[in-house]
FIVOKE-494168 format. One record per atom (N, C-alpha, C): atom name; x, y, z; residue in one letter; residue number from 1. Coordinates in Angstrom, 1 decimal. Layout:
N
[rodren CA,[X,Y,Z],A,NUM]
...
END
This chain:
83
[rodren N,[-85.1,40.0,-24.3],M,1]
[rodren CA,[-84.3,39.0,-23.9],M,1]
[rodren C,[-84.0,38.9,-22.4],M,1]
[rodren N,[-83.9,40.1,-21.8],A,2]
[rodren CA,[-83.7,40.2,-20.3],A,2]
[rodren C,[-84.8,39.5,-19.6],A,2]
[rodren N,[-86.1,39.8,-20.0],E,3]
[rodren CA,[-87.2,39.2,-19.3],E,3]
[rodren C,[-87.2,37.7,-19.5],E,3]
[rodren N,[-86.8,37.2,-20.6],F,4]
[rodren CA,[-86.7,35.8,-20.9],F,4]
[rodren C,[-85.7,35.1,-19.9],F,4]
[rodren N,[-84.5,35.7,-19.8],L,5]
[rodren CA,[-83.5,35.2,-18.9],L,5]
[rodren C,[-83.9,35.3,-17.4],L,5]
[rodren N,[-84.5,36.4,-17.1],E,6]
[rodren CA,[-85.0,36.6,-15.7],E,6]
[rodren C,[-86.1,35.5,-15.4],E,6]
[rodren N,[-87.0,35.3,-16.3],A,7]
[rodren CA,[-88.1,34.3,-16.1],A,7]
[rodren C,[-87.6,32.9,-15.9],A,7]
[rodren N,[-86.4,32.6,-16.5],L,8]
[rodren CA,[-85.9,31.2,-16.4],L,8]
[rodren C,[-84.8,31.0,-15.4],L,8]
[rodren N,[-84.6,32.0,-14.5],K,9]
[rodren CA,[-83.5,31.9,-13.6],K,9]
[rodren C,[-83.8,30.8,-12.5],K,9]
[rodren N,[-85.0,30.7,-12.1],A,10]
[rodren CA,[-85.4,29.7,-11.1],A,10]
[rodren C,[-85.6,28.3,-11.7],A,10]
[rodren N,[-85.1,27.3,-11.0],P,11]
[rodren CA,[-85.3,25.9,-11.5],P,11]
[rodren C,[-86.8,25.6,-11.5],P,11]
[rodren N,[-87.6,26.1,-10.6],Q,12]
[rodren CA,[-89.0,25.9,-10.6],Q,12]
[rodren C,[-89.7,26.4,-11.9],Q,12]
[rodren N,[-89.3,27.5,-12.3],A,13]
[rodren CA,[-89.8,28.1,-13.6],A,13]
[rodren C,[-89.5,27.2,-14.8],A,13]
[rodren N,[-88.3,26.8,-14.8],R,14]
[rodren CA,[-87.8,25.9,-15.9],R,14]
[rodren C,[-88.6,24.6,-15.9],R,14]
[rodren N,[-88.9,24.1,-14.7],R,15]
[rodren CA,[-89.7,22.8,-14.6],R,15]
[rodren C,[-91.1,23.1,-15.1],R,15]
[rodren N,[-91.7,24.2,-14.8],I,16]
[rodren CA,[-93.0,24.6,-15.2],I,16]
[rodren C,[-93.0,24.6,-16.8],I,16]
[rodren N,[-92.0,25.2,-17.3],L,17]
[rodren CA,[-92.0,25.2,-18.8],L,17]
[rodren C,[-91.8,23.8,-19.4],L,17]
[rodren N,[-91.0,23.0,-18.8],E,18]
[rodren CA,[-90.9,21.6,-19.3],E,18]
[rodren C,[-92.2,20.9,-19.3],E,18]
[rodren N,[-93.0,21.1,-18.3],K,19]
[rodren CA,[-94.3,20.5,-18.2],K,19]
[rodren C,[-95.3,21.1,-19.3],K,19]
[rodren N,[-95.2,22.4,-19.4],L,20]
[rodren CA,[-96.1,23.0,-20.4],L,20]
[rodren C,[-95.7,22.8,-21.9],L,20]
[rodren N,[-94.4,22.4,-22.0],A,21]
[rodren CA,[-93.9,22.0,-23.4],A,21]
[rodren C,[-94.6,20.7,-23.9],A,21]
[rodren N,[-95.0,19.9,-22.9],V,22]
[rodren CA,[-95.6,18.6,-23.3],V,22]
[rodren C,[-97.1,18.8,-23.5],V,22]
[rodren N,[-97.8,19.6,-22.6],E,23]
[rodren CA,[-99.2,19.7,-22.7],E,23]
[rodren C,[-99.7,21.0,-22.0],E,23]
[rodren N,[-100.8,21.5,-22.4],E,24]
[rodren CA,[-101.4,22.6,-21.7],E,24]
[rodren C,[-102.0,22.1,-20.4],E,24]
[rodren N,[-101.9,22.9,-19.4],M,25]
[rodren CA,[-102.4,22.4,-18.1],M,25]
[rodren C,[-103.1,23.5,-17.3],M,25]
[rodren N,[-103.9,23.0,-16.4],T,26]
[rodren CA,[-104.5,23.9,-15.4],T,26]
[rodren C,[-103.6,24.1,-14.3],T,26]
[rodren N,[-103.8,25.1,-13.4],L,27]
[rodren CA,[-103.0,25.3,-12.2],L,27]
[rodren C,[-103.0,24.0,-11.4],L,27]
[rodren N,[-104.2,23.4,-11.2],G,28]
[rodren CA,[-104.3,22.2,-10.4],G,28]
[rodren C,[-103.5,21.0,-11.0],G,28]
[rodren N,[-103.6,20.8,-12.3],S,29]
[rodren CA,[-102.8,19.7,-12.9],S,29]
[rodren C,[-101.3,20.0,-12.9],S,29]
[rodren N,[-101.0,21.2,-13.0],L,30]
[rodren CA,[-99.5,21.6,-12.9],L,30]
[rodren C,[-99.0,21.3,-11.4],L,30]
[rodren N,[-99.9,21.7,-10.5],K,31]
[rodren CA,[-99.5,21.4,-9.1],K,31]
[rodren C,[-99.3,19.9,-8.8],K,31]
[rodren N,[-100.2,19.1,-9.3],N,32]
[rodren CA,[-100.1,17.7,-9.1],N,32]
[rodren C,[-98.9,17.1,-9.9],N,32]
[rodren N,[-98.6,17.6,-11.0],S,33]
[rodren CA,[-97.6,17.1,-11.8],S,33]
[rodren C,[-96.2,17.5,-11.3],S,33]
[rodren N,[-96.1,18.7,-10.7],T,34]
[rodren CA,[-94.8,19.1,-10.3],T,34]
[rodren C,[-94.5,18.9,-8.8],T,34]
[rodren N,[-95.6,18.7,-8.0],K,35]
[rodren CA,[-95.6,18.6,-6.6],K,35]
[rodren C,[-95.2,19.9,-5.9],K,35]
[rodren N,[-95.2,21.0,-6.7],F,36]
[rodren CA,[-95.0,22.4,-6.1],F,36]
[rodren C,[-96.2,22.8,-5.4],F,36]
[rodren N,[-96.1,23.7,-4.5],S,37]
[rodren CA,[-97.3,24.3,-3.8],S,37]
[rodren C,[-97.9,25.3,-4.8],S,37]
[rodren N,[-99.2,25.6,-4.6],E,38]
[rodren CA,[-99.9,26.5,-5.5],E,38]
[rodren C,[-99.2,27.9,-5.4],E,38]
[rodren N,[-98.8,28.3,-4.2],S,39]
[rodren CA,[-98.1,29.6,-4.1],S,39]
[rodren C,[-96.8,29.7,-4.8],S,39]
[rodren N,[-96.1,28.5,-4.8],S,40]
[rodren CA,[-94.8,28.5,-5.6],S,40]
[rodren C,[-95.0,28.5,-7.1],S,40]
[rodren N,[-96.1,27.8,-7.5],I,41]
[rodren CA,[-96.4,27.9,-8.9],I,41]
[rodren C,[-96.8,29.3,-9.3],I,41]
[rodren N,[-97.6,30.0,-8.5],Q,42]
[rodren CA,[-98.0,31.3,-8.8],Q,42]
[rodren C,[-96.8,32.3,-8.9],Q,42]
[rodren N,[-95.9,32.1,-7.9],L,43]
[rodren CA,[-94.7,32.9,-7.8],L,43]
[rodren C,[-93.9,32.8,-9.1],L,43]
[rodren N,[-93.7,31.6,-9.6],H,44]
[rodren CA,[-92.8,31.4,-10.7],H,44]
[rodren C,[-93.6,31.5,-12.1],H,44]
[rodren N,[-94.9,31.5,-12.0],L,45]
[rodren CA,[-95.6,31.8,-13.3],L,45]
[rodren C,[-95.6,33.2,-13.6],L,45]
[rodren N,[-95.6,34.1,-12.7],Q,46]
[rodren CA,[-95.6,35.5,-12.9],Q,46]
[rodren C,[-94.5,36.0,-13.9],Q,46]
[rodren N,[-93.3,35.7,-13.6],P,47]
[rodren CA,[-92.2,36.1,-14.6],P,47]
[rodren C,[-92.4,35.5,-16.0],P,47]
[rodren N,[-92.9,34.2,-16.0],L,48]
[rodren CA,[-93.1,33.5,-17.3],L,48]
[rodren C,[-94.2,34.2,-18.1],L,48]
[rodren N,[-95.2,34.6,-17.4],I,49]
[rodren CA,[-96.3,35.3,-18.1],I,49]
[rodren C,[-95.9,36.7,-18.5],I,49]
[rodren N,[-95.1,37.4,-17.6],K,50]
[rodren CA,[-94.6,38.8,-18.0],K,50]
[rodren C,[-93.7,38.7,-19.2],K,50]
[rodren N,[-92.9,37.7,-19.3],A,51]
[rodren CA,[-92.0,37.5,-20.4],A,51]
[rodren C,[-92.8,37.0,-21.7],A,51]
[rodren N,[-94.0,36.7,-21.5],K,52]
[rodren CA,[-94.9,36.2,-22.6],K,52]
[rodren C,[-94.5,34.8,-23.0],K,52]
[rodren N,[-93.9,34.1,-22.1],L,53]
[rodren CA,[-93.5,32.7,-22.4],L,53]
[rodren C,[-94.7,31.7,-22.1],L,53]
[rodren N,[-95.6,32.2,-21.2],V,54]
[rodren CA,[-96.8,31.4,-20.9],V,54]
[rodren C,[-98.0,32.3,-20.9],V,54]
[rodren N,[-99.1,31.8,-21.4],S,55]
[rodren CA,[-100.3,32.5,-21.4],S,55]
[rodren C,[-101.4,31.7,-20.6],S,55]
[rodren N,[-102.3,32.4,-20.1],K,56]
[rodren CA,[-103.4,31.8,-19.3],K,56]
[rodren C,[-104.7,32.1,-20.0],K,56]
[rodren N,[-105.5,31.1,-20.4],S,57]
[rodren CA,[-106.8,31.3,-21.1],S,57]
[rodren C,[-107.8,31.7,-20.1],S,57]
[rodren N,[-109.0,32.2,-20.6],K,58]
[rodren CA,[-110.1,32.6,-19.7],K,58]
[rodren C,[-110.6,31.4,-18.9],K,58]
[rodren N,[-110.4,30.2,-19.4],D,59]
[rodren CA,[-110.9,29.0,-18.6],D,59]
[rodren C,[-109.8,28.4,-17.7],D,59]
[rodren N,[-108.6,29.2,-17.6],G,60]
[rodren CA,[-107.6,28.8,-16.6],G,60]
[rodren C,[-106.5,27.9,-17.2],G,60]
[rodren N,[-106.5,27.6,-18.5],L,61]
[rodren CA,[-105.5,26.7,-19.1],L,61]
[rodren C,[-104.2,27.5,-19.3],L,61]
[rodren N,[-103.1,26.9,-18.8],L,62]
[rodren CA,[-101.8,27.5,-19.0],L,62]
[rodren C,[-101.2,26.9,-20.3],L,62]
[rodren N,[-100.5,27.7,-21.1],K,63]
[rodren CA,[-100.0,27.2,-22.3],K,63]
[rodren C,[-98.6,27.9,-22.6],K,63]
[rodren N,[-97.7,27.1,-23.1],L,64]
[rodren CA,[-96.4,27.6,-23.5],L,64]
[rodren C,[-96.6,28.4,-24.8],L,64]
[rodren N,[-96.0,29.6,-24.9],N,65]
[rodren CA,[-96.0,30.4,-26.1],N,65]
[rodren C,[-94.8,30.0,-26.9],N,65]
[rodren N,[-95.0,29.0,-27.8],W,66]
[rodren CA,[-93.9,28.5,-28.6],W,66]
[rodren C,[-93.2,29.5,-29.5],W,66]
[rodren N,[-94.0,30.5,-30.0],V,67]
[rodren CA,[-93.4,31.5,-30.9],V,67]
[rodren C,[-92.4,32.3,-30.1],V,67]
[rodren N,[-92.8,32.8,-28.9],K,68]
[rodren CA,[-91.9,33.6,-28.1],K,68]
[rodren C,[-90.7,32.8,-27.6],K,68]
[rodren N,[-91.0,31.6,-27.2],F,69]
[rodren CA,[-89.9,30.7,-26.7],F,69]
[rodren C,[-88.9,30.5,-27.9],F,69]
[rodren N,[-89.3,30.2,-29.0],N,70]
[rodren CA,[-88.4,29.9,-30.2],N,70]
[rodren C,[-87.7,31.2,-30.6],N,70]
[rodren N,[-88.3,32.3,-30.5],Q,71]
[rodren CA,[-87.6,33.6,-30.9],Q,71]
[rodren C,[-86.4,33.7,-30.0],Q,71]
[rodren N,[-86.5,33.5,-28.7],N,72]
[rodren CA,[-85.4,33.6,-27.8],N,72]
[rodren C,[-84.4,32.5,-28.0],N,72]
[rodren N,[-84.9,31.3,-28.2],A,73]
[rodren CA,[-84.0,30.1,-28.4],A,73]
[rodren C,[-83.2,30.3,-29.7],A,73]
[rodren N,[-83.8,30.9,-30.7],D,74]
[rodren CA,[-83.1,31.2,-32.0],D,74]
[rodren C,[-81.9,32.1,-31.8],D,74]
[rodren N,[-82.0,33.0,-30.9],W,75]
[rodren CA,[-80.9,33.9,-30.6],W,75]
[rodren C,[-79.7,33.1,-30.1],W,75]
[rodren N,[-80.0,32.2,-29.2],F,76]
[rodren CA,[-78.9,31.3,-28.7],F,76]
[rodren C,[-78.3,30.4,-29.8],F,76]
[rodren N,[-79.2,29.9,-30.6],R,77]
[rodren CA,[-78.7,29.1,-31.7],R,77]
[rodren C,[-77.8,29.8,-32.7],R,77]
[rodren N,[-78.0,31.1,-32.8],S,78]
[rodren CA,[-77.3,31.9,-33.8],S,78]
[rodren C,[-75.8,31.9,-33.4],S,78]
[rodren N,[-75.4,31.7,-32.2],F,79]
[rodren CA,[-74.0,31.6,-31.8],F,79]
[rodren C,[-73.4,30.3,-32.3],F,79]
[rodren N,[-74.1,29.2,-32.2],S,80]
[rodren CA,[-73.6,27.9,-32.7],S,80]
[rodren C,[-73.5,27.8,-34.2],S,80]
[rodren N,[-74.4,28.6,-34.8],D,81]
[rodren CA,[-74.4,28.6,-36.3],D,81]
[rodren C,[-73.2,29.4,-36.9],D,81]
[rodren N,[-72.6,30.3,-36.1],S,82]
[rodren CA,[-71.5,31.1,-36.6],S,82]
[rodren C,[-70.2,30.4,-36.4],S,82]
[rodren N,[-70.1,29.3,-35.9],E,83]
[rodren CA,[-68.8,28.6,-35.7],E,83]
[rodren C,[-68.4,27.9,-37.0],E,83]
END
């Protein structure tokens, strides 16, 4: 959970996840879509990859890991379910 929260602390990282939630993207298409510099994307991708929220295929395609994302989101939802 700590890695999940750490990975999402930067607004740029959250924006990257928003884009990857819609479609898998290459670094170049993510750069064009977000208008972030390549170095900024690389910087904010590292915690997302470390937290296993994003994976990168051999051909360079970046993909949101929905299973890992939902595991963490379910933890937050458990609080609203207990009311």
